[in-house]
VEXDREN-2710 file (C-alpha; in Angstrom, 1 decimal):
% VEXDREN-2710
k/r/px/py/pz
1/MET/58.5/103.1/46.2
2/ALA/61.2/105.1/47.8
3/PRO/64.6/103.5/48.7
4/PRO/65.2/102.1/52.1
5/VAL/66.4/104.8/54.9
6/PRO/69.0/103.5/57.1
7/ALA/68.2/103.6/60.9
8/PRO/70.6/106.0/62.8
9/ASP/73.0/104.6/65.3
10/LEU/71.9/105.2/69.1
11/PRO/74.6/107.0/71.0
12/GLY/76.2/104.7/73.7
13/SER/74.9/101.5/72.2
14/ASP/76.8/98.6/70.9
15/ALA/75.9/99.1/67.4
16/PRO/78.1/97.6/64.6
17/THR/80.5/99.8/62.7
18/ARG/78.6/101.5/59.9
19/LYS/79.8/102.5/56.3
20/SER/78.3/103.6/53.1
21/ALA/77.2/100.8/50.9
22/GLY/79.9/101.7/48.3
23/HIS/82.5/101.3/51.0
24/VAL/81.1/97.9/52.0
25/ILE/81.3/96.6/48.5
26/VAL/84.8/97.4/48.4
27/ASP/85.5/95.8/51.6
28/SER/83.6/92.7/50.4
29/LEU/85.8/92.4/47.3
30/VAL/88.9/92.6/49.6
31/ALA/87.4/89.7/51.7
32/HIS/87.0/87.7/48.6
33/GLY/90.6/88.1/47.6
34/VAL/90.5/90.7/44.9
35/THR/93.7/92.6/44.4
36/ARG/93.0/94.7/41.1
37/THR/90.1/96.3/39.5
38/TYR/89.9/98.1/36.0
39/VAL/87.9/101.2/35.8
40/VAL/86.9/104.2/33.8
41/PRO/85.5/106.5/36.4
42/GLY/81.9/107.9/36.4
43/GLU/79.9/110.3/38.8
44/SER/77.6/107.3/39.2
45/PHE/79.8/105.3/41.6
46/LEU/82.0/107.8/43.2
47/ASP/81.4/106.3/46.5
48/VAL/82.9/103.1/45.4
49/LEU/86.0/104.9/44.1
50/ASP/86.3/106.6/47.4
51/GLY/86.2/103.3/49.2
52/LEU/89.0/102.1/46.9
53/HIS/91.1/105.1/48.1
54/ASP/92.2/103.5/51.2
55/SER/91.8/99.7/50.3
56/PRO/94.6/97.2/49.2
57/ILE/92.8/96.9/45.9
58/GLU/94.9/98.4/43.1
59/THR/92.7/100.6/41.0
60/VAL/93.9/100.6/37.4
61/VAL/92.5/103.5/35.5
62/CYS/91.8/102.7/31.8
63/ARG/91.2/105.0/28.7
64/HIS/88.3/103.2/27.2
65/GLU/85.5/101.0/29.0
66/GLY/86.3/98.4/26.3
67/GLY/89.7/98.2/27.2
68/ALA/88.9/98.0/30.9
69/ALA/86.4/95.2/30.3
70/TYR/89.0/93.3/28.3
71/MET/91.7/93.7/31.1
72/ALA/89.2/92.3/33.7
73/GLU/88.4/89.4/31.2
74/ALA/92.0/88.6/31.0
75/ASP/92.4/88.8/34.7
76/GLY/89.6/86.0/35.0
77/LYS/91.3/83.8/32.5
78/MET/94.6/84.0/34.3
79/ASN/93.4/83.6/38.0
80/GLN/91.0/81.6/40.0
81/LEU/88.9/84.6/40.8
82/PRO/86.6/86.7/38.5
83/GLY/88.3/89.8/37.0
84/ILE/86.5/93.1/38.1
85/ALA/85.7/96.2/35.9
86/MET/84.0/99.3/36.9
87/VAL/82.2/101.6/34.5
88/THR/79.5/104.2/34.4
89/ARG/76.1/104.1/33.2
90/GLY/74.6/104.4/29.6
91/PRO/77.9/105.1/27.2
92/GLY/80.3/103.4/29.6
93/ALA/78.2/100.3/29.9
94/ALA/77.7/100.3/26.1
95/ASN/81.3/100.5/25.5
96/ALA/82.0/97.7/28.1
97/HIS/79.7/95.3/26.4
98/VAL/82.4/93.8/24.3
99/GLY/84.4/92.4/27.1
100/LEU/81.2/90.8/28.5
101/HIS/80.7/89.0/25.1
102/THR/84.1/87.7/25.2
103/ALA/83.7/86.4/28.8
104/TRP/80.5/84.8/27.8
105/GLN/81.7/82.9/24.8
106/ASP/85.2/82.1/26.4
107/SER/83.5/81.1/29.7
108/THR/85.5/83.5/31.9
109/PRO/84.6/84.3/35.3
110/MET/84.1/88.3/35.3
111/VAL/82.1/90.9/37.3
112/LEU/81.3/94.3/35.7
113/PHE/80.1/96.8/38.1
114/VAL/77.9/99.5/36.5
115/GLY/77.1/102.8/38.2
116/LEU/73.4/103.7/37.6
117/ILE/71.3/106.8/37.8
118/PRO/69.7/107.6/41.2
119/PHE/66.9/105.3/42.4
120/ALA/64.5/108.4/42.6
121/HIS/65.2/109.4/38.9
122/ARG/64.4/105.9/37.6
123/ASP/62.1/105.6/34.5
124/ARG/62.2/109.3/33.8
125/GLU/64.5/109.0/31.0
126/ALA/67.2/110.5/33.2
127/PHE/70.7/111.5/31.8
128/GLN/72.5/108.3/30.6
129/GLU/69.5/106.1/31.8
130/PHE/69.3/102.7/30.4
131/ASP/67.7/99.4/31.4
132/ILE/70.6/97.3/32.7
133/LYS/68.5/93.9/32.6
134/SER/67.3/94.5/29.1
135/TRP/70.7/95.3/27.8
136/PHE/72.6/92.5/29.5
137/ASP/70.3/89.6/30.3
138/THR/71.0/87.6/27.4
139/GLY/74.8/88.1/27.4
140/ALA/75.5/87.7/31.2
141/LYS/74.9/84.9/33.8
142/ARG/73.3/87.1/36.1
143/VAL/72.3/90.8/36.1
144/MET/71.9/92.3/39.7
145/VAL/70.9/95.7/40.8
146/LEU/71.6/97.0/44.4
147/ASP/68.1/98.5/45.1
148/HIS/68.6/97.9/48.8
149/ALA/71.7/99.3/50.4
150/GLU/71.9/96.7/53.3
151/ARG/72.3/94.0/50.6
152/ALA/75.6/95.5/49.3
153/SER/77.9/92.7/50.6
154/GLU/75.4/89.9/50.0
155/ILE/75.2/91.2/46.2
156/VAL/79.0/91.1/46.0
157/ALA/79.2/87.4/47.4
158/GLU/76.3/86.3/45.0
159/ALA/78.1/88.0/42.0
160/MET/81.4/86.4/42.8
161/PHE/79.5/83.0/43.2
162/ALA/77.5/83.3/40.0
163/ALA/80.7/84.1/38.1
164/MET/82.6/81.0/39.1
165/ASN/79.9/78.4/39.7
166/GLY/79.0/76.0/37.0
167/ARG/80.3/77.1/33.7
168/PRO/82.1/80.2/34.3
169/GLY/81.1/83.5/32.9
170/PRO/80.3/87.3/33.3
171/VAL/77.9/88.8/35.9
172/VAL/76.8/92.3/36.0
173/VAL/75.9/94.5/39.0
174/GLY/74.1/97.6/38.9
175/LEU/75.0/100.4/41.5
176/PRO/72.4/103.2/41.8
177/GLU/74.5/106.3/42.4
178/ASP/72.1/107.3/45.8
179/ILE/71.8/103.8/47.1
180/ILE/75.7/103.3/47.4
181/GLN/75.8/106.4/49.4
182/GLN/73.6/105.2/52.2
183/GLU/75.0/104.1/55.5
184/ILE/74.4/100.5/56.6
185/ASP/75.9/97.9/59.2
186/ALA/79.4/97.0/57.7
187/GLU/79.0/93.3/58.3
188/ILE/80.6/91.3/55.4
189/HIS/78.7/88.4/53.8
190/PRO/80.9/85.2/53.9
191/LYS/82.0/83.6/50.6
192/ILE/79.6/81.3/48.7
193/PRO/81.4/77.8/48.2
194/VAL/81.5/76.8/44.6
195/ALA/80.8/73.1/43.8
196/THR/83.5/71.3/41.8
197/GLY/81.9/68.0/40.9
198/GLY/84.2/64.8/40.4
199/MET/84.1/61.5/39.0
200/THR/81.7/58.9/40.5
201/VAL/82.8/55.3/40.7
202/THR/80.6/54.7/37.9
203/ASP/82.2/57.6/35.8
204/TRP/85.7/56.2/36.5
205/LYS/84.9/52.8/35.4
206/ALA/83.3/53.8/32.3
207/LEU/86.1/56.0/31.4
208/LYS/88.6/53.2/32.2
209/ALA/86.8/50.6/30.2
210/ALA/86.7/53.2/27.1
211/LEU/90.3/53.9/27.5
212/GLN/91.2/50.3/27.6
213/ALA/89.2/49.6/24.5
214/ALA/90.7/52.5/22.5
215/GLU/93.4/52.2/20.0
216/LYS/93.5/56.0/19.2
217/PRO/92.5/58.1/22.3
218/LEU/92.7/61.8/22.1
219/PHE/92.4/64.4/24.9
220/VAL/91.4/67.9/24.0
221/VAL/91.8/70.5/26.7
222/GLY/90.7/74.0/27.0
223/GLY/88.7/76.5/29.1
224/ASN/89.7/78.9/31.8
225/ASP/89.0/76.8/34.9
226/TRP/92.4/75.0/35.5
227/THR/95.2/75.5/37.9
228/GLN/98.9/75.0/37.1
229/GLU/98.9/71.9/39.5
230/GLY/95.9/70.3/37.6
231/ALA/97.7/71.0/34.4
232/THR/101.0/69.6/35.5
233/ALA/99.4/66.3/36.9
234/LEU/97.4/65.7/33.6
235/THR/100.5/66.2/31.5
236/ASN/102.4/63.8/33.6
237/TRP/99.6/61.2/33.3
238/LEU/99.3/61.6/29.7
239/GLU/103.2/61.1/29.2
240/GLU/103.2/58.1/31.5
241/HIS/100.5/56.4/29.3
242/ASN/101.7/57.7/25.9
243/ILE/98.5/59.3/25.2
244/PRO/98.0/62.5/23.0
245/ALA/96.4/65.8/23.7
246/ALA/95.5/68.7/21.7
247/ALA/94.6/72.3/22.7
248/GLU/91.4/74.1/22.3
249/TRP/91.7/77.0/19.6
250/ARG/93.6/79.9/21.3
251/CYS/94.0/77.9/24.4
252/GLU/97.6/76.6/24.2
253/GLY/99.9/75.8/27.3
254/THR/97.8/73.7/29.5
255/ILE/99.8/70.8/28.0
256/PRO/103.3/72.2/27.5
257/PHE/104.5/73.0/24.0
258/ASP/107.4/70.7/24.4
259/SER/105.5/67.8/26.0
260/PRO/105.8/64.4/24.0
261/SER/102.0/64.3/24.5
262/TYR/101.2/67.6/22.9
263/VAL/100.1/67.4/19.2
264/GLY/99.0/71.0/18.5
265/PRO/95.9/73.3/18.6
266/ILE/92.4/72.7/17.0
267/GLY/90.3/75.4/15.7
268/TYR/89.9/77.7/12.8
269/GLY/92.7/77.5/10.3
270/ARG/94.0/74.4/12.2
271/PRO/97.5/73.4/11.5
272/LYS/98.0/70.3/9.3
273/PRO/99.2/68.1/12.0
274/THR/95.8/68.2/13.8
275/TYR/93.6/68.6/10.9
276/ASN/91.9/65.0/10.8
277/LEU/92.5/64.2/14.5
278/LEU/88.7/64.6/15.4
279/GLU/87.6/62.1/12.9
280/GLU/90.4/59.6/13.2
281/THR/90.4/59.2/17.0
282/ASP/88.3/56.5/18.3
283/LEU/87.9/57.9/21.7
284/LEU/87.8/61.6/22.2
285/ILE/88.0/63.1/25.7
286/PHE/87.1/66.8/26.1
287/VAL/88.3/68.2/29.4
288/GLY/87.3/71.8/30.5
289/THR/85.6/72.7/27.2
290/VAL/83.1/71.0/24.7
291/PRO/83.2/70.4/21.0
292/GLY/81.6/73.7/19.8
293/ASP/81.6/75.6/16.5
294/VAL/85.1/76.5/16.1
295/ILE/86.6/73.2/17.0
296/THR/84.0/71.3/14.7
297/ASP/84.6/73.6/11.7
298/GLY/80.9/75.0/11.9
299/PHE/79.3/71.9/13.4
300/LEU/80.5/69.9/10.6
301/VAL/83.3/67.6/12.0
302/ARG/82.8/64.7/14.4
303/GLN/79.1/64.8/14.0
304/ASP/78.4/61.1/13.6
305/TRP/76.5/59.8/16.8
306/THR/78.3/56.5/16.4
307/LYS/81.6/58.2/17.5
308/LYS/82.7/57.9/21.2
309/ASN/83.0/61.2/23.0
310/PHE/83.5/61.7/26.8
311/LEU/82.8/65.2/27.8
312/VAL/84.3/66.5/31.3
313/THR/82.6/69.8/32.0
314/ILE/81.2/71.2/35.2
315/ASP/78.3/72.6/33.0
316/PRO/75.5/69.8/33.0
317/SER/73.7/71.8/30.3
318/LEU/76.6/71.2/27.8
319/ARG/75.9/74.5/26.5
320/GLY/77.6/75.2/23.1
321/ARG/78.2/71.6/22.4
322/SER/77.9/69.9/18.9
323/GLY/78.0/66.3/17.9
324/PRO/77.6/63.0/19.9
325/VAL/77.8/62.5/23.7
326/SER/78.8/59.0/24.9
327/TYR/79.2/60.0/28.4
328/GLN/79.4/63.2/30.5
329/ILE/81.5/63.6/33.6
330/VAL/80.3/66.7/35.7
331/ALA/83.6/67.9/37.1
332/LYS/85.9/70.9/37.0
333/PRO/89.3/70.1/35.3
334/ASP/91.5/69.9/38.5
335/VAL/88.9/67.7/40.3
336/PHE/88.7/65.3/37.4
337/VAL/92.4/65.2/37.0
338/ARG/92.8/64.5/40.7
339/ASP/90.6/61.3/40.1
340/LEU/92.2/60.3/36.7
341/VAL/95.7/60.2/38.0
342/MET/94.6/57.3/40.3
343/MET/93.9/55.3/37.1
344/HIS/96.8/53.0/35.9
345/LEU/96.5/51.6/32.6
346/ALA/98.7/49.2/30.6
347/VAL/100.1/51.2/27.9
348/ARG/99.3/49.9/24.5
349/GLU/101.6/49.8/21.6
350/GLU/98.9/51.5/19.5
351/TRP/98.9/54.4/21.8
352/THR/102.6/54.8/21.4
353/ALA/102.6/54.6/17.6
354/TRP/99.7/56.9/17.5
355/THR/101.0/59.5/19.8
356/GLU/104.5/59.6/18.2
357/ARG/103.1/60.0/14.7
358/MET/101.2/63.1/15.7
359/ARG/104.0/64.5/17.9
360/ASP/106.3/64.0/15.0
361/GLN/104.0/66.1/12.7
362/GLN/103.7/68.7/15.3
363/GLU/107.3/69.1/15.8
364/LYS/108.0/69.6/12.2
365/PHE/105.2/72.0/12.0
366/ALA/106.5/74.2/15.0
367/ALA/110.1/73.9/14.0
368/LEU/111.4/77.6/13.7
369/PRO/112.2/79.1/10.4
370/PRO/115.7/80.4/9.7
371/ALA/116.8/83.2/11.9
372/THR/119.0/84.7/9.2
373/PRO/117.0/87.7/7.4
374/SER/116.2/87.7/3.9
375/GLU/117.2/90.5/1.6
376/GLY/113.5/91.6/1.2
377/PRO/110.8/93.3/3.2
378/ALA/110.2/92.4/7.0
379/ARG/108.8/88.9/7.8
380/MET/107.0/87.7/10.8
381/ASP/109.0/84.3/10.3
382/THR/112.2/86.2/10.7
383/LEU/110.8/87.9/13.9
384/MET/109.6/84.8/15.5
385/ALA/112.8/82.9/14.8
386/ASN/114.8/85.7/16.6
387/LEU/112.3/86.2/19.6
388/VAL/111.5/82.7/20.6
389/PRO/115.0/81.4/21.5
390/THR/115.2/84.3/24.0
391/LEU/111.9/83.4/25.9
392/PRO/112.0/82.2/29.3
393/GLU/110.0/79.1/30.2
394/ASP/107.1/81.3/31.9
395/ALA/106.6/83.5/28.9
396/THR/103.1/84.5/28.1
397/VAL/101.6/85.5/24.6
398/THR/98.3/87.3/24.2
399/LEU/96.3/87.8/21.1
400/GLY/93.5/89.6/19.6
401/ALA/91.8/88.2/16.5
402/GLY/93.2/88.0/12.7
403/GLU/95.6/85.9/10.8
404/HIS/98.5/87.6/12.5
405/THR/97.7/85.3/15.6
406/ASN/98.6/82.0/13.6
407/TRP/102.4/82.9/14.0
408/ALA/101.9/82.3/17.9
409/HIS/99.9/79.3/17.4
410/ARG/102.7/77.8/15.2
411/TYR/105.8/79.1/17.1
412/PHE/105.3/80.3/20.4
413/PRO/106.4/77.9/23.2
414/THR/103.4/78.1/25.6
415/GLN/104.9/75.9/28.5
416/ARG/102.3/76.7/31.4
417/TYR/98.5/77.0/31.8
418/ALA/97.3/80.6/30.8
419/SER/100.5/81.3/28.9
420/MET/98.1/82.0/25.9
421/ILE/95.7/84.7/26.7
422/SER/93.3/85.2/23.8
423/ALA/89.7/86.1/22.8
424/ARG/88.3/82.9/21.4
425/ASN/85.2/84.7/20.4
426/GLY/87.2/86.4/17.7
427/SER/87.0/90.0/19.3
428/MET/89.3/92.3/17.8
429/GLY/91.1/95.0/20.1
430/TYR/91.9/92.4/22.7
431/SER/95.8/92.2/22.4
432/VAL/96.9/95.4/24.1
433/PRO/94.7/95.5/27.1
434/SER/95.1/91.7/27.7
435/ALA/98.9/92.1/27.5
436/ILE/98.7/95.0/30.1
437/ALA/96.7/92.8/32.4
438/ALA/99.0/89.9/32.1
439/SER/102.1/92.1/32.9
440/LEU/100.4/93.7/35.9
441/ALA/99.4/90.3/37.2
442/ASN/102.9/88.9/36.7
443/PRO/105.4/91.7/37.0
444/GLY/109.0/90.6/35.7
445/ARG/107.4/88.0/33.4
446/ARG/108.0/88.3/29.7
447/VAL/104.6/89.1/28.3
448/VAL/104.5/89.4/24.3
449/THR/101.3/90.5/22.3
450/ILE/100.9/90.0/18.6
451/ALA/98.5/92.5/17.1
452/GLY/97.3/93.3/13.8
453/ASP/97.5/96.7/12.4
454/GLY/93.5/96.7/12.0
455/GLU/93.1/95.6/15.8
456/PHE/95.8/97.5/17.3
457/LEU/94.3/100.8/16.7
458/MET/91.0/99.6/18.4
459/ASN/92.6/99.8/21.9
460/GLY/96.2/101.0/21.2
461/GLN/95.6/104.0/23.4
462/GLU/95.8/101.8/26.6
463/LEU/99.5/101.8/26.0
464/ALA/99.0/105.1/28.2
465/THR/97.6/102.7/31.0
466/ALA/100.8/100.5/30.4
467/ALA/103.0/103.5/30.9
468/GLN/101.0/104.9/33.8
469/TYR/101.1/101.4/36.0
470/GLY/104.5/100.1/34.8
471/ALA/103.3/97.3/32.6
472/THR/106.2/96.2/30.4
473/PRO/104.8/94.0/27.5
474/LEU/106.5/93.6/24.1
475/VAL/103.9/94.7/21.5
476/ILE/104.5/93.2/18.0
477/VAL/102.2/95.0/15.6
478/MET/102.1/93.1/12.2
479/ASP/101.2/95.7/9.7
480/ASN/100.0/94.3/6.4
481/GLN/97.7/97.4/5.7
482/GLU/94.6/95.4/5.7
483/TYR/92.0/93.4/7.6
484/GLY/93.6/90.2/6.6
485/THR/91.3/87.8/7.7
486/ILE/88.3/89.4/6.1
487/ARG/90.3/89.8/3.0
488/SER/91.1/86.0/2.9
489/HIS/87.2/85.3/3.2
490/GLN/86.7/87.9/0.4
491/GLU/89.2/86.4/-2.0
492/ARG/87.3/83.1/-1.5
493/GLN/83.9/84.4/-2.1
494/TYR/84.6/87.5/-4.2
495/PRO/88.1/86.9/-5.9
496/GLN/89.9/90.1/-7.2
497/ARG/87.2/92.3/-5.8
498/ILE/88.7/94.1/-2.8
499/SER/86.4/96.2/-1.0
500/GLY/86.2/97.4/2.6
501/THR/89.3/95.7/3.8
502/GLN/92.2/98.0/3.0
503/LEU/94.0/100.4/5.6
504/LYS/96.5/103.1/5.7
505/ASN/98.3/103.4/9.0
506/PRO/100.2/105.9/11.0
507/ASP/103.6/105.2/12.3
508/PHE/102.9/103.0/15.4
509/ALA/106.6/103.1/16.8
510/LEU/106.0/107.1/17.2
511/MET/102.8/106.3/18.9
512/ALA/104.7/104.1/21.4
513/ARG/107.2/106.7/22.0
514/ALA/104.6/109.3/22.4
515/PHE/102.9/107.2/25.1
516/GLY/106.2/106.7/26.9
517/GLY/107.6/103.6/25.7
518/PHE/110.1/102.2/23.3
519/GLY/109.1/102.2/19.5
520/VAL/111.0/100.9/16.6
521/ARG/109.7/100.8/12.9
522/VAL/111.0/97.8/10.9
523/GLU/110.4/97.7/6.9
524/ARG/113.5/95.4/6.0
525/ASP/114.2/92.0/7.0
526/ALA/117.7/92.7/7.6
527/ASP/116.7/94.9/10.5
528/VAL/114.6/92.4/12.4
529/PRO/117.1/90.9/14.7
530/GLY/118.3/94.3/15.9
531/ALA/114.9/95.6/16.6
532/VAL/114.0/92.5/18.7
533/GLU/117.2/92.9/20.7
534/ALA/116.6/96.6/21.3
535/ALA/112.9/96.2/22.3
536/LEU/113.9/93.5/24.8
537/ARG/116.8/95.6/26.3
538/ALA/114.3/98.4/26.7
539/ILE/111.9/96.4/28.7
540/ASP/114.6/94.8/30.8
541/GLU/116.9/97.7/31.3
542/ASP/114.6/100.6/31.3
543/GLY/111.5/99.0/32.6
544/THR/109.0/100.1/29.8
545/PHE/106.8/98.6/27.5
546/ALA/108.3/98.1/23.9
547/LEU/106.7/98.1/20.5
548/ILE/108.0/96.7/17.1
549/HIS/106.1/98.1/14.1
550/LEU/106.8/95.5/11.6
551/ILE/105.8/96.3/8.0
552/VAL/105.0/93.3/5.9
553/GLU/103.9/92.3/2.5
554/GLN/100.1/91.4/2.2
555/ARG/98.8/87.9/1.8
556/VAL/101.9/86.2/3.7
557/LYS/100.6/83.8/6.2
558/ALA/101.9/81.6/8.9
559/TYR/100.5/78.5/7.3
END
């Protein structure tokens, strides 16, 4: 079947304005409030790139499709709109897949536009042809292909809606090269409203009764579907009632680090203050997330169905949930909090004692180590002790995957929602791209990323993107010459048989300088304070990114 051919405009008629479908796609993104897109260009979607030329959308050209997808995914975590990435067919789509997996497992709204071969070439094994639905159907909420040019704006509206509706996630839109060049009426499809749910009267009464009966209630907050206003309102309510809250793994900041109600993160390698919380609490309330694999230590903790769990999520399917469900409230976090703050409860003495005990343990755990350097090799403890006191309240940290992230979990003062941006699917290579996205989204904000030496080289080339667009993150590369997390697993299962985990690295500081930023290599602990000071000065005075290459000993851990 041949693609549809647009009817020509009649001279002298009142025909609507006509544009190419690619230009209408850009206009539709603008109408939805999109301000930035991350791209690796390809000839398959040149008409969309041409539409971006005169649009208010900033086009950030990246150096690898994986980096572009990570940046878009990080954008979706920080904002109320999906992050937008654009890549080309075949190899480009394959490289972007890692960002989609992150968005899927982290429940992040994201739309990936993929340029495709011309409609007329389909099913002939054309250059870079692939089956977009077969590739992405199991890892995206929806996969759509624009086979009819006149539906261009509708497809954008549907994609944005699907990414945000229910449990957020990634959506893929295929754009055949010839279809997007066809002229169509430039009418923009309206936004499709997203349901937010909320507590019914029955929900409200059930939760109130459960709280009044509990001696050790615990909230666990997570996900990417909050606003700062909702996070602040929940924090105030928890503090008024002396009720504690823990954070989902790599999702700290929704409840501020210094809140008397905050008792730490829960997840892999969970710090000791929160190790037994899930079993000890007699009422567990998850908001914005569910008790999944990571939180429950591989579906082992909190599996007794006599336990009382309230799950607050807009996803009625409870995808990824493990263990008992006493009650589900179908609501997005902000709407749930809007209804929760109307609930006024008499504070129980048991709540106060329970919260103070856990908060005291968290404060001891998070207390900074000495800032005075040791006489030996460089240490992450010393770096964090010298960096943290300089951080403003709105500082943001981004993380990839590895044992190096635990220094941030322990010490970084996350004070706002989305002040920790990370890949909760354990995806490596996320640190630098997410830091760039965070810096571009919040110019002037202190953005810190902590990367391991293994994961840094997976997307370290995106420092070129940082230099090109004026992103100014502080990049800390903790170099212990190994894939540390895998080495730890290896030592437990195959003691003293190191295989496939050791690395030999280049001088990352020289790389940073080659890309146009500030770079300093630190091998001695005595040089750490000066390196931190010099890196921050370069960011603030020279307006560039800065990198500290910290050479540390192997097997030294944050906890």
